DRENDO-1510 file (C-alpha; in Angstrom, 1 decimal, always signed):
<recs>
REC; n; res; u; v; w
REC; 1; MET; +93.6; +89.0; +107.7 .
REC; 2; ASP; +95.5; +91.9; +106.2 .
REC; 3; ALA; +94.9; +94.9; +104.0 .
REC; 4; ASN; +96.8; +93.4; +101.1 .
REC; 5; LEU; +94.9; +90.1; +101.2 .
REC; 6; SER; +92.5; +90.1; +98.3 .
REC; 7; PRO; +88.9; +89.3; +99.0 .
REC; 8; ILE; +89.3; +86.7; +96.2 .
REC; 9; THR; +92.0; +84.9; +98.3 .
REC; 10; ALA; +89.9; +85.2; +101.4 .
REC; 11; GLU; +87.1; +83.5; +99.6 .
REC; 12; PHE; +89.5; +80.8; +98.3 .
REC; 13; LEU; +90.7; +80.1; +101.8 .
REC; 14; ARG; +87.1; +79.9; +103.0 .
REC; 15; GLY; +86.6; +77.2; +100.3 .
REC; 16; LEU; +89.4; +75.3; +102.0 .
REC; 17; SER; +87.4; +75.5; +105.2 .
REC; 18; PHE; +89.4; +78.3; +106.8 .
REC; 19; GLU; +87.6; +81.1; +108.6 .
REC; 20; SER; +89.2; +83.8; +106.5 .
REC; 21; THR; +88.4; +87.5; +106.0 .
REC; 22; SER; +90.1; +90.5; +104.4 .
REC; 23; ILE; +90.4; +93.9; +105.8 .
REC; 24; LEU; +89.1; +95.1; +102.4 .
REC; 25; GLU; +86.0; +92.9; +102.7 .
REC; 26; GLU; +85.2; +94.4; +106.1 .
REC; 27; LYS; +85.9; +97.9; +104.8 .
REC; 28; LEU; +88.5; +98.4; +107.5 .
REC; 29; TYR; +91.3; +99.6; +105.3 .
REC; 30; TYR; +91.8; +102.7; +107.5 .
REC; 31; LEU; +93.1; +100.5; +110.4 .
REC; 32; THR; +96.7; +101.1; +111.5 .
REC; 33; ASP; +99.1; +98.1; +111.7 .
REC; 34; ASP; +98.7; +98.1; +115.4 .
REC; 35; GLU; +94.9; +98.0; +115.1 .
REC; 36; VAL; +95.1; +95.1; +112.6 .
REC; 37; VAL; +97.3; +93.2; +115.1 .
REC; 38; GLN; +95.0; +93.9; +118.0 .
REC; 39; LYS; +92.0; +92.8; +115.9 .
REC; 40; ALA; +93.8; +89.6; +114.9 .
REC; 41; LYS; +94.7; +88.8; +118.5 .
REC; 42; LYS; +91.1; +89.5; +119.7 .
REC; 43; GLU; +89.6; +87.3; +117.0 .
REC; 44; GLY; +92.3; +84.6; +117.2 .
REC; 45; ARG; +93.3; +85.1; +113.6 .
REC; 46; ILE; +96.5; +84.6; +111.7 .
REC; 47; ILE; +97.7; +87.7; +109.7 .
REC; 48; ILE; +98.6; +87.2; +106.1 .
REC; 49; THR; +100.8; +89.8; +104.4 .
REC; 50; PHE; +103.2; +90.4; +101.6 .
REC; 51; ASP; +105.1; +93.0; +103.7 .
REC; 52; GLN; +108.3; +91.6; +105.2 .
REC; 53; ASP; +108.8; +94.5; +107.6 .
REC; 54; PHE; +105.3; +94.0; +109.0 .
REC; 55; ALA; +105.7; +90.3; +109.3 .
REC; 56; ASP; +109.0; +90.4; +111.1 .
REC; 57; LEU; +108.2; +93.4; +113.3 .
REC; 58; TRP; +104.8; +92.2; +114.5 .
REC; 59; TYR; +105.6; +88.5; +114.8 .
REC; 60; PHE; +108.7; +89.1; +116.9 .
REC; 61; LYS; +107.0; +91.9; +118.9 .
REC; 62; GLU; +104.0; +89.6; +119.6 .
REC; 63; LYS; +105.8; +86.3; +119.6 .
REC; 64; GLY; +103.6; +83.6; +121.0 .
REC; 65; ARG; +100.5; +85.7; +120.8 .
REC; 66; ILE; +99.8; +85.8; +117.0 .
REC; 67; GLY; +100.6; +83.9; +113.9 .
REC; 68; VAL; +101.8; +85.6; +110.7 .
REC; 69; ILE; +102.0; +84.2; +107.2 .
REC; 70; ARG; +104.2; +86.1; +104.8 .
REC; 71; ILE; +103.8; +85.5; +101.1 .
REC; 72; ARG; +107.0; +86.1; +99.2 .
REC; 73; THR; +106.2; +86.4; +95.5 .
REC; 74; LYS; +106.6; +89.1; +92.9 .
REC; 75; ASN; +103.3; +88.0; +91.3 .
REC; 76; GLN; +100.7; +89.1; +93.8 .
REC; 77; THR; +97.6; +88.4; +91.7 .
REC; 78; PRO; +94.9; +86.6; +93.7 .
REC; 79; GLU; +95.1; +83.7; +91.3 .
REC; 80; HIS; +98.8; +83.2; +91.7 .
REC; 81; VAL; +98.6; +83.6; +95.5 .
REC; 82; ASN; +95.8; +81.1; +95.6 .
REC; 83; GLU; +98.0; +78.6; +93.7 .
REC; 84; ILE; +100.8; +79.2; +96.3 .
REC; 85; PHE; +98.4; +78.6; +99.1 .
REC; 86; LYS; +97.1; +75.4; +97.5 .
REC; 87; LYS; +100.6; +74.0; +97.3 .
REC; 88; PHE; +101.3; +75.0; +100.9 .
REC; 89; PHE; +98.2; +73.4; +102.3 .
REC; 90; ASP; +98.6; +70.3; +100.2 .
REC; 91; ASP; +102.0; +69.7; +101.9 .
REC; 92; PRO; +101.5; +67.5; +105.1 .
REC; 93; LYS; +104.0; +69.7; +107.0 .
REC; 94; SER; +101.6; +72.6; +106.8 .
REC; 95; SER; +99.0; +70.7; +109.0 .
REC; 96; ILE; +100.7; +71.8; +112.3 .
REC; 97; ASN; +99.1; +74.5; +114.3 .
REC; 98; LEU; +100.1; +77.8; +112.7 .
REC; 99; SER; +98.3; +80.2; +115.1 .
REC; 100; LYS; +101.5; +81.2; +117.0 .
REC; 101; ARG; +104.1; +80.8; +114.3 .
REC; 102; LEU; +105.7; +82.8; +111.5 .
REC; 103; VAL; +105.3; +81.1; +108.1 .
REC; 104; VAL; +107.2; +82.4; +105.1 .
REC; 105; ILE; +105.7; +80.9; +101.9 .
REC; 106; ARG; +107.7; +81.3; +98.6 .
REC; 107; GLU; +106.8; +80.2; +95.1 .
REC; 108; THR; +108.1; +76.6; +95.6 .
REC; 109; SER; +108.9; +76.3; +99.3 .
REC; 110; PHE; +108.0; +77.4; +102.8 .
REC; 111; ARG; +109.5; +77.8; +106.2 .
REC; 112; ILE; +107.7; +77.6; +109.5 .
REC; 113; ILE; +109.4; +79.4; +112.4 .
REC; 114; SER; +108.4; +78.7; +116.0 .
</recs>
């Protein structure tokens, strides 16, 4: 869940059997960062973002209470992001519980931080 997650990517993730939504789909684009984090915590969701500052700040501020996935790519089109997610989820190392971790996904690699 995040304001910059395309509804197309949310749909793609649902196709992979993830309960995914986008702030844009829910028409909640007016929420502050704090409100997005509180909503994610309340609903037990992982936040997906392109924003490094958001990812670092909120993950470390809420460490152990939320999961954050940060996508690091210059090409932020939904199609490209979906390809990156497919590679990530095809990797057996991605099958661990991500709900309380920071994950940084790049074009060809990823890092999972406990």
